[in-house]
N, C-alpha and C positions, 0 to 999 in steps of 0.2 A: 851347687856344688853334690847334693844329698840326693837320694831318691826318693823317691815317694810311701810311707809308711803303708807296708801291706795288712788288712786285717784279715786274718783268716779265718774261713769258713768251721764249721763244727767238721770234720773227717766222717766220713761214713760209716752210721752207724746200726752195728749188725744187730737183727732183731732175736732178739732172743727165742729159743723154744716155749712155742706154746705147746702145752699137755690138760691133764684132766685139773683139777682145783685138787685134789690129792696129788702129792707131792713121791716120784718114784724112789724106792731106793739110793737109786744114782742121784739125784735131783740134792737128797739131803745129802748124803754122803761130801757133795760136792760145796754146800752150802755151810756143812759142819770144819772141810779143811780151810773155805776161808772165813772163817770165825774165829779159828785157833791160829790162824798165821799163816798158815803154811800151802799156798793155792800151787807152792811148784809142786806135790805130786798131788794134783790133782790129775792130770796127764797120763804119768802113769797106772793110779789107778785105772782111771775110763779105758785105758789101753786091754790093762790084765780084763777088764771087764767084755768088752769089745772081743776078745778071742771067747772067750765063754760064752756069749749071748752074738757071733754075727749077723743074726736075722732082726733085734730088735730095734725097731725105728728108732722109739723113744733114745733108749742109749747112743744111735748113731749120730743122732739129730746134736742132741746134747754136746758128743764130743765131738763134732765139727765145729759147733759154736766156743767152742771155750779154746781150739786153736785161733779161730776166725779173734777173737780176746785177745789172741797176744801176735795177730799181726801176720800168722803162718799161710795165708791164703792156699797154699797149693793142699795142706793137708786141709783145710778146712772145707777145700770144696771135695774134694778127695770121699770124706765123711756126708755130706750133705750127696753125694752122688747113687754111694752107698745107701744109704737111707732111700733113695729114689728106684731104687732096680727092689725094696723092699715094699715102698708103696707110691707106685706111678702116680699119685693123686697128690704127693704132700708138698701143699701152697705154701705153703711157711720153709719147704727146700729150694723150690723155684725162686722161693721170692730172696731169698740169703744170695744161690748160686748168681742173679740179677747184681745183686748189691757186691761181690764180690767182684764180678765183672766192670761195675761201675769204678770199681779202684781204681782198676786197672785201665777205665780211662778209655774201656769198649762201652761207651754208651747205648751201641745202636745193640750189639749181644743183651746186651744188660737188658735192656727193654725188652726183647723177645723174650727173656726169664720169665721177668716179670708178669708180661700178659700172659704166659702162660698159668703164672700164678690167680692171676681174676680169674681165665679162666674154671681152675679149679675149684675159688673159693671168693664168688663175686663180691663177698657179703663180708671181708676181713680189712678194717679201718687201716690196722698195718701198712696193709699189702698195698691197700688205694692211694695213700700219702706217700709213701715212699714210690708208688709209680710216678705221681704227679713230679715227685725231686728230680728224676728219672728223664720225665718228657721235657722236663724246665732248663733240664744241662741241654738239652738237642737242639732247644726252640721252638718247641710245639709249648708256646705261652697258652692259649686256650686251653688245650687236653689236660695243661698242668692243673688250672684251677678249675677247673671240674669234677679232678681228681679230687683235688683237695675239698669242693664243698663236695662233695660226695662221700669223704669217710667219715667229717664233721656231721652230717646226716646219720651215718650210719653212728654214730660214738659223739653225740653230742655233747660229751660230761668228758672226754679223753681228752688232757690240757697237749700232749704230746703235737694231736692232729692242728690244735689252734697255734703251734708253736711253727707249726712246718709253713701252713697256708702266710701265718705274718714274717715270718722269712722270706719266704713266693712275696708275698708285697711289698716287704720290702728291698732286694733285690730289685725290684721292677719300683721302686723309688714313686709307689704308693704308702708314705711313711705315714699316713692317718689312718688307713684302714690296716697297717701292721700294727700300728699303738693299738689299734682295740681288742686284735689277736690275742697278744701279748700279754696286755694288760685283763684278759678273759683266761687267757692258760695259766696267769699268776692267783686268779680269785678263786677257778679250780683246783686250785695245785701248788699250795703257796709255798711250794720244798723244791719245784722243776727246774733247776738251777738255770736249763736251756733258756726258760723263757725270760729270766732275770739277762743271764747273756749275749741276748738278740736284742733283747729293749735296750741293753746299754751297747749295744753297736748302733742302735736307731741313736741315741740321745748324741754318740759319739759323731756321728753325721752329721747332725745340726748343732756338733757347734756346745752344746752344753756338759763339756768338761765333767763336770761337778757333780750331777747325776747320773750320769756317765759310769762314774768310778764306784759309784754308792751301788748300783748293780751287780755292776762284776765284782766285785765286794762281798755284795751277796750271793752271786752264784761259786763264787769259792768257796764261802763257808760251806754250802747246802753239799758238794762231792766231794769226795776224794782228791787228791792234786790231780791235776787236769791240764798238759802244756799247755794247751793252748787257750784256757783262761789269763797263765797267768803270762804267756803272748800277749795279748790283747788286754790286760791292763800295763805289761811294760808298753803297749802303743800310749795308751791313755797320760797314762805319766810322762811319757815323752814330750806329746803334746803342752799339761801340765807346765813342759820345764822341769818335774822334780827327776831328773837323767841318773841319780844314784838309785831313787825308786825304782827306775824302768829295768837300770840295768841287772839289779838285784832278782826281779821278776820276770826278766827273760835269763838272766843264768838257771834259776828253778826250771823256767821252759825247759832248756835245754840239756839239763837233765834229768827231766822226767823221758825226752823226746830227744837226744842228742842225732839224727837226723831227718829234722825240719828245716827246708831253705830259708823260708821265710824268717823265722828265729834268728836264724844266724844276720838274713840283713839288717832286722831289726835293731839288732843288738850293734852291728859295723853300726849304722843310723846311730847309735848311741854315744858307741866309741868314741867317732865324729865330734859331734856336740863336745864330749868333754874332751877335745883334742888329744886322744889318745889314738894317731894315725896307724901305727906300727899295729896295734892292737884291730884295729876296723880295717887295715886291708887283712887280716888273717883270718879273719869273719865270711868278706868275700870271698877269698883263696877257700874256703870248705863249704861257702855257700853252692859257689860255681862246683868246685867237685863234686859234690854231692846232685844236683842238679845233673850234671853229665850221667854221672852212675847210673842216678832216676827216670835218664834221658825225657827229662822232662820237657814241653813243648810249650816253650812260651818267649818270644821272639824279643817282649818287651823286657822280661826280667833277664833274658842275657845283653839286651842294652845297658842296661840301670848296671850292670854288675862291671861289664868290659869298661864302660865311661869311667866309672869311680876309679876298679884300678887301674887301668893308665892315666890318672888325671893324679894321682899321688899314691901311684905305690909300685908305681916302675920306676927305679935312681937310674933310669940312663935318660929320664929326661927331667928337664928346667924346673918343669912343677911339681917333681918328688921335694926339692928341696924347699919351695919357697913356698907350697901348701904346709912344710912340715915348720919350717920359720914361723908362718904365720898364726902354727899353734905354740908355739913358744908363747911368739909375744901375746896372744890372747890369755896366757897363764903367766904374765910378766914374769917370765924369763929370757929377758934380754940377751943376757948374756949367751944363753944355750941358743938365743936366734942368730944370734952374730954367728955361732960356729957353723949353723948348717948352712947359713946364709954363702961364707967362708969357705963352705967343703962342693957348694956349689957353683961358689964365682969360678972354682978352680976349674971347673968341667964348663961352666959355660960364660969367658970373662966378660961377654957384651952384654949379658939377658939383661932388661931393661929393668923386667918383672923383680928380678931376683935384686937388683941393684936398689931399686924405688923401696921397695919391702926393709934392707938394709940400713936408710936410709932414716926410713922409721922408729926402728930400734935404736938408734943411735940418738934421734930426736927425744924419744920416749926417757931414755938415758940421759939428757939433756948435754949431751956433747954435739952442740950444734955447727960446730967447723963440717967434722964427719959428716952429720945428717946434711949437710949441703953440697959435697964432694959429693960424696953419693946420687943426691938428686940431680946434680949437673951431667955426672958422668949416663948417668939412666937416659937425661933426655938428650943425651946427644950416640946413643945405643935405641931410642924412639922407634925403630924400623920395626925393633925389633919383635915391640908389641903387639904388632899387628900378625907376625907368623905365629908368635901365641896363642894367640887366637884361631887362629886357621889349623895349627896341628891340633887343638884341643878338638880331641870327639863328641867333646858335649855340643860342639858351634859346625859339627856338620853339615848339620842342612839350615846352618845362616845366610841370610841373602846377602848380599855385598854391603844393604844400608845398615842390615843390624852389625855386620862385623865393625861396622866404622863407631858406631853407635858406642861397641864396647871399647873401640883402639880411643875415640874419644873422653869417657869418662874414666881410664886408666889413665891419660896423659891430663886429664883437668886434676884427677887428684893424686898427681906427683908435683904439678905446676903449687897445689894447694899448697903441703906438707912442703913442699920449698917455701912459698911464702912464709909459712908460720915458722922455718927456722932460721930464715933472714933477719926475720921482727926480733927475736933472741940475738942477735950479732947487730941488732943495729941499721942491718943494711935498710931500710924504709923502703925508699926509693926503689929499689930492685927491690922489692918485696909487692908494692906496686904494681910494677910491671907484670911478676908473674901470676898474681890473683885475676889483673886483667885479662891474661893470657888463660888460666881457669875458666874465664866464666865466658869465653869467646868458646869454647868448646863444650857448656856443659850438654849434653845429649838429653833429648826428650825421651828419659826410661822411665818406666814405675818402679817410683823408689829409689830414687838418685837425690839424695839432702840435696840441691840447689840451696835449701834455705843456708845451710853455713856458708856456704862459697858470699854470698853477701852482707851476712853476716861476718867475714873475715874480711873481709874491702873494709865495709865497712871502721870495722875495729883501728885497720892500717890508717883509718884517715882521721881517725880520731888520733891517733902517735903522731901523724901527720900535725895535729890543730887545724885541719881542713871537716868542722862539724858538721858543717848544710850535708857534704858529698855523703858522709857517715849517714847524715838523718837522712838519708835518700836512700842510703842499702841497706836500713834496718828497716826500713819502712818496705823493702821489695822482701828483707827475710821477712816478715809476719806475715806481708799480704800472701806469700807463698805457705807459709807452715801457721796456723794463729795460736798452736801453742807451742810453739817456739820460745820458751820462757828468755833464756837465754837472751833472744832477741833485743825483748820486751824493756831485757837492764839497761843492754847496749845503748838503746834507744830513750834511755830515762838518759844517763850518762850524755850524751847529746845533745840532751837540751835543758839538760844543767847547765852545759857548756857553754850554750848559746847565752846563757842571761847573763847578760855585764859583762860577758867576758870575765868570769871568774880568774881568782886567782889560783894556779894551780901549785900546789906547796909541795905534791910529793905525785908520780908520777912511778908504781911497778909493776912488771911486767911479770902479771902469773901464771907462769909452765905450767903449774898442775892443776892447772882447767885451762886449757888454749883458749877455748870457744869466747870468756868471760877475756875483757881484753885485757888491764890490770885495774890496779886501785887507785882512784884519787881522792885528793881532799882537795878543796873547793875554799875560796875564804871568799863571802859575799855581803857587801856592808847592804844589811838590814834598810839602815836609814833613807840611802837611796836608792830602791829598787825600781825599778819604774815597775808604773802596771804588766810592759809586756814579759817583761823577768817572771813575774807572779805568773802569769796564764802557763809557761814553759815552767817550773818548779809544779805547779798542780797536777800540769800536764806529766809529767816525768813522777810524782806522785801514784797518780794513777796505773801508769807503769809499771812500776815498781810492787804495785799492789795485783798488779794483773802474776807478774813475776811469779808470783810469794802464793797463787790461788794453784798454779801450773804446778809450782816443784818448791815446795816445803824445806827441803834439802840443803835449798844449798844458799850456807851461812850469808856471801857477799851477799847476796839481795837484801837481806835485813841494813848489813854493813849501807851501802846507797841509802836503801829508804829512808834509814836513820837519820846520816847528815842531810835526805832532803825536808827530814821532818824537822832538823833544829833550824835549820832557815825559813822554814815557817811556824815557826814556836811553837810547832807543838811537843805539846809535854811527854807526849809518848814515842818519842826520841828516843829514850835512853835505853826504853825496853825491846828494840832493835838493834840496838850498837851492843846492848850486854850478851843479845843473845845469837849476835852474828862473834860474838867474842869465846862464846861458851861453845858455836860449833867450829873453833880452827881460826876465826878470820883473827889477822892480827889488826888490833882497833887500836889506832893512840891514845894516849893518854890524853893528850888536849881533847879531844873530843868526849874523854867522858870525866871532865871537869864538874860540871855538872849533873852528872849523875852518883847517886849515894850506892855506891857499892860496899 
């Protein structure tokens, strides 16, 4: 459902005019207005001065540069052209005219101006570095690197030249070379925020998220609020699953620059993760409008927006309703989920996707009767599942085999949850049939949790007292996923249950954690216990130990291990049982008789 988060490169950095070491009266006045917090007075002041001195190259260039800082390309270009009329050899004028056209995505014209800039001053490292950037944009990789190398040879102590070449290396996946350049830039200038920004991006691409966050924090601390820096940090926070922090940064980025398409798309991602689909849709709508207004030419960008908007922003489609229902479900707002599902079913009464998700909401509310009813109706209308996939723009290029896999996965999921619902109403034989149907449909899809399916069927076999079959399924579950803690505990239960057929004094369905089957109390006569029973108990204890190593937060694991330790006369059994009780598990009083509480 999600588009890939984009990382926005720094926009074109227009080069400030370079004059003599002694600042002109105009530059001093501009600096003064900035220092006293009155930047809005800069342009009016310069315009008045230009009228007085229309042939002053320094003044014309300074005025053009100030307009570029306000993203007023038209007025900026006007003043640089006026400066060229005064001095046709003004290399920096050609440079900024080139960058203006690069900003307009006219890279051929941009390169033409950069070539003129170099022709007028071949020893200006900033001109060469910027020409390298333009060459890279039009695919002249070798020419770009030549310019970057030459800029560094001319000014080996200028940090920005290393940053530009490092970014070039990063964009071409030469990450070790990029890191060397970024580190060199920081060595030369520890306050060069772009060096930290790009090094943070490199670390982000290497999935070193904490280090990336450290660098972007440093970059933000070194410069006035920059929307692109906040956008990138929001991206890092998103990947760290710190969604509220991500949202805060993206809001800041949009406040600083309300016209950036990528930031809205990134915020739409965060709203989606936070289950706020209305806000996500609004951002997609805004991003699309801005992209069209700015005449962006990026087919993949439009495709991603259209897919998302079509999937959960179009109320004429069933997906609009079940996507919102799932969002409410994930927020544990089950009644709201049921309400939106009912609204969808009024428009699409036979939609199996909505029906199955409605069943899930009833299941979460422990309304097993209505859960089963919705699952059964969904299965009657299962053909609509395939139509849902075929009509989804995300699967427009999917093969028939891929569509069949998605269909099988969805159908298996319905059988799985229907089996769970039927278990809770005591219909174990029907539940077993449903799980057999589900397992027969398991598709070969990456990320499909097959281990849950064998664990669920093993659970049913346990309830039916068919412990050997249960053991086979738990073994299969663990073979699929050796880190699935629940299956180890369930296998331990099966092993104990095979130990001389112990008396089951209590069997209670655990509805809060449906992947864990039930709580059992066993009675095993330790005096007549066989060697085989001892081996089963020790093996079960090993499974409990493994489960707890994998997940120390599940009190049920301590509960089971405590009982097994009692059978084995292990004095540490009380510690486990008391820990389970402290973690909210109901531990029977008779199990704690010998424990000092």
